N, C-alpha and C positions, 0 to 999 in steps of 0.2 A: 610193587611198582606203582608210582603215582599216576593216575589217569590224567588225561588232558582236560576232560570236562566231567563235572559232577552234576548229576540230575537229581533233584529232590522232588519226590512225589508224595505229598500229604494226602491221606484218604480217610474217609469215614463212611462205612456202609456203601462202598462203591462197586459191589459185585457185578452190576449190570454192564458197565463199560470198562472195568479195570483191565481185563485180559487184553482187549484190543488196544487199549492205551499203552500198556507195557510193550506189546508186540511192535507197535509203531516206533517206540523208542529203541528197542533192541535191534530193530531192522534198519537202523540208519546206515548210510554209506560210510559215515565217520564212526568207527567202532571203538575208539580209545576213550571209553567212558565208564563211569560207575553210576548205577541207579540205586538211590537210597529211598526206600518206601517207608513212610511213617504212618502206621496204622493206629488211628485214634480210638482204640478200644471198640472196633467194629463188632456188631452183633450178627452180621450176615456171613457170607462165605468169603469175605475179603481176606482173612488170614490164610485160608486154604489156598487161594489163588497166589498170594505172596509166597507161601512156602513152596508151591509148585515151581515158581520161577527161580527161587533161590537154589533149588536142586538142579535146575536145568542150565543155569547160566551163572558163572562165578562172578560176573560183574554186578549181580543183583544182591542187595542186602535188605533186610527188613527189620525195622524197629517197631515193636508193639507196646503201646502204652497200656498199663493195667487198668486205667480209668480214663475217661474222656477229659482231656486237658484244654479243650476249646479249640476253635478253628485257628486262632491267631498263634498260639504257642505251637500247635502242630505244624503250621506253615513255616514259622520262623525257625523251628528247631532243626529242620533238615540242614540248614546252612552250617550249623555247628559240627555236623558230621562229615561235611564235604572236605575232600582232600585235594581237589584239583584247583588250578588257578582260575579256571572259568566255571561258572555255575549257571544252571537253568532250573527254574521251577517247572514242573509238569502237573497237569490236571488229570485226575482219574476219569474225567468225562471226555477229554479232547483227544485229537489225533494230530500227528505231525507227519508231513511228507518225508520220504526217505532221505532227501538231500538237505534238510533244514540245518542240521548240525554242521555239516561240511561247509555250507555256504556262510554260516555265521562265524565259524572259527576262522575261516579264510580272511574275512574282513578284519576281525580283531587282531590277527597275526600281522597284518600289513598297515594298521593305523592305530598307533598308541593313544591317540586322542579320543578314540571311541570307547565308551564304557559299556554300551549295550547295543546288541544287534538283534533285531527282530524282523519278522516278515509281515506282509499283508495277511489278512485273515479271510478265510471262507467260513461262513456260518452254516452249520448243519442242525437238523432237528433230532429228536429222540431216535429216529430210525435211520439217521445218517444221510437224509436227503437235504440238498442245499436249500437254504431259506434266505430270502433277500433281506439284508440289513446293511446299514451304512457303516463302513469301517472308519477308524480314526487314523488318518495319515500322520505319522510321527517320525518324519525324517528331519531330525534336529541336528544339523551339521554346522550351526553358527559357532563362531569362535568364542563369543562372549556368553558366559553362563546366564546373564540376565535376558539375553535374546532367546536362548533356548527355553528358559522358563516362560517367557511370554508366548513363544510358539506352542508350548505344551498346553498352557491355559487356554489358548485360543482354539486348539484343534481337538483336545482330548474329549472323547465320549466313552468309548469302551477301553478298558485298561488291558488290552491284549498284549501290549508291549512288555508287561511284567513276566510273560512267558518266553521272552527272548533269552539269549545267552549274554551273560554279563561278567565283568571282572569281579572276582570275589573280594579282592582287596578293598574295593569301594564299599561292598556290603559290610565288611568287618568294621567300618567306621560309622555305620548308620544304625539307628534303632529298628530298622526294618518296618514291619507292619504293626500297627497299634490295634487295640481291642475297641475300635470305634468304627462306625459306619463310614465308608469312603476312605479308609486308611490307605487303600491302594492308590488313590489320587495323590495323597501326600507323599507316599513312597516314591512314585515316579517323579514328582516335582523335585524331591531332594536328590534323587539319583542323577537327574539331568544337570545339576550343578557340578557334579563330579566329572562329567565328560559328555561327549556327543552321543546321540542316538542315531544309528544307521538303520534304515528300513529297506529290506530287500523287496524289490518291486515284483513280488510273486506271492500268491496266497499259499504259503507253506504250513500255516497253522489252521487246523479245522476245529473251530470252537463250537462245541455242542450246546445249543440252547434248548433246555427242556424244563419241565415244570418244577423240578427241585434245584435247578441251577440258581446261584445267588442272585444273578441278574433278573430272575423271574419271581423272586420272593416278594410277598406283600410286606408292608412296613412292620406288622406284628411279627412276621416270620424272620425278617432281617434282624430285629432286636434279639430274637432267640438264637439266630445263627451266630451272632457275635458274642453271645453269652451275657447280654446286658439285662438288667432287671426291668421287668415290665412296669414296675411302679415308680421308676425314675424317669425324669424328663430328659430327653435326648436333644441336645442343642447341636445340630449338625453344622450350621454355618459358623457359630461362635467357636466350636471346637476346631474346625478347619482353620479359622483365622489364627487361633492360638498356636496350632501345630505349624502353620506356615511361618509365623513369626519366629518361633523357636528354631525352625530349620534354617532360616536366613541368618540368625544370630550365631549359630554354631558352624555355619559353612565356611570352608577355607577358600574364599573367593576374592579377598582383598577389599579394602574399604570402599573404593569407588564402585565396584560391582555390587557390593552389598547395598549401597545407597540406591543404585539403579533398581535393584530387585525390590527394595523396600518401597520405592515409589510405585512400582507395578502392583505390589500388594495393596498399597493405599488406594489405587485406582480400582482394583478388584473389590475392595471393601466398599467403596462408594457405589459400585454397580450393584452390590448385593445388600445395599442399605435397607431395602424393603424387607428382605428375608431376615436380616439381623434384627430389625425392629419388631417383626412379628414374633421371632423367637423370644425376644425380651418380654413381650406381652404374654406369650404362652407360659413363660417361666413364672411370671407373677400369678397366673391362673393355677399353675401347679402348686406354688407355695401356699395359695389360699384354699387348696383342696378342690378346685373346680375342674371340670372336664377340659382336656387339651389334646391336640394331636400327638400321637406317639413320636413322630419324627418332626415335631415342631413345624417349621415353615418350609420344609423341603418341597420344591415344585417338581423336580425331575431327578430321578435316581440314575446315576451313570452305571454302566456295567463293568 
């Protein structure tokens, strides 16, 4: 029987927090779900934990890659195994409150214009203690795609919304996450062109910030995290400009809205002209074999 919600949990060496993360999913008040765990050739006890839960709960299945396929392929791959009309990514580090799914599904069931429902976030540390951080309010309920895109670009800092519940039909038409730094920003930008983002005004996602979390990694570690070559120049801003331009050209939003969105992108490019100029300069240094920053001109890395 097809479940109502598919949850994809990509993991690599996640033994420390995986058990409690799975328990917070299986303990939801909304139980009509399937949990798809994708183990990226972990070398710790991750596989044993997965097998334990597959024996205990028929809603759980586990895919194990024979070799490490990289964070992006592991993250995107779970979507292809999903059977439900609604989908949610889960993190092996994070927790969700028991009523998160129920409240998200209820919104999606009553408003067809909404493509993603997420909640506010409470940040916790490695030991589960609350840590003060500024959340990113992303309640994007404007009717025009260009207005939603503008709102996302103005407010987005942490990409917690990617762990909300979304309509899988929208995901099937998108390239999902790319193998480049900050691809989560581009993913959310494209998704908001498909429909509205509804934010539940309660902190139902507990995002764990610790030393090995992607948002805590140094530039050199981020390059390794995304499987990029250390001897290649990483053009963050130019790559994002190209990705956003390609996104707007393939979006099914109508000619007038496309032009409005392109104007917004032009303004964004002007605001980032200093970073783009610096990256061009660093690129020439790379081509001449001279020292250059690994992440080019990046001033601030979003989470």
